[in-house]
C-alpha angles and dihedrals in degrees: 000000000000119000125248129214125210116229116187133139091218112071090201089061091049090054090049093051091048090055091043094057092042090058103037104026107023091159091072124092104231119194138183122221092254093055116109093236095048092099089062094055116122097193128050116200107202149186112169094338115212116259111275095010097112093047091058092063107081096178099054116137100167139026113205125193116210090217139048091261125074102181090097087073088075087075085081113051092182091081115118103243090212092066115103115247125208131186136202117252115191115194088212092055091092094060094055092047092048091052093049095047092046089053091048093051090049089049090064100027093057094036097244088146089061093045094050091047089051092053090069091064098030088248113163104216126163110200119224109264117230131186115250091239089060092054114086117213124185123199118200111203119036102195130118091311104027097052095055090045090054091047092051091052091048090050088052088060102258124142096247130188127175136205130199139163090257130029118276134189114219123166112242094012127096105224135203126194130201137009093281091071099038094104091048089052092051096049114121095351115162093195130017117203116197117206098149123136115247112257136149090269096048099045109113091003094134098077145100097311092055098039095050092060093054124087114281109261093025127139142229130224112190116193095145113080134315091239090064089071126084097206094196091051090050092050092051093048091051094046092050094047093243085120121033095195151343131218108205124189101162131055140185089242121033130231088038105246116252090237094054111124089221089079090064105030110120110244096022119117116195123203122180101247089284103134090107138332138183115265121254092248092049093052094048096044096047094047091047092048092052091048089056092046091049091051091049096044091243128146112280122238120241093007112183120238103227091209094054097032093227 
């Protein structure tokens, strides 16, 4: 079987992947970029590959993300765009995401953000309690992950609406399709949850034009991609009071640099890309299966459409 090389900016992640493959796919030859045989590798397994790393591998036949997203590959512009790209799709990914988003909505719905902020100054503050059905939640992105998230929130009693590029039909959720109804979808939202894929049309979407159509004092939960967020627009919306807070789990650069102002922006809550992730076994088995398929000339699983970006 062909060898694979691990390409990650974070050495801790590289160590984790090495142990992961050793446990769940010991038959694979796993290399690091500094290994003498790395240049012969035909598969690169990546999460935020270092700049220039893909271009130094002349025998590559496949680039494989260890997550469901592939936009992090843009960190390295040396990648041959003709190379096929695959991603990992864990059927249990939806459950983790639904749990995280439900917690995030509760965080703002029940005013835990205000309570935690008050703890720092010993300020006793009881937030106003609102019924779930009086709390409007919008979910952007109604695909394999977004639709179940919206359904879970609706089942919890929230007033849920969803928006996608094309019209969808989801029981218990008022849906909107297309850019022409985006502003209508955003109107009076208390919390906006972003689960969109990253494309040329969604990059930077979470900015002033979106925030100004939401209810004043509303909040943002971003579990899509860091590149969806216009950080300056977010800062302005928080400073003006248009937004009261933002729960951010994804960032343009990960780990989030220690000098990022997001760490210290009032109202911003940072989590380390933990909303949901593929299991160790799932990553190892899906990469190993695609290595076998590549060697046999078979159709690859979870092949990314370069036009759609997913």
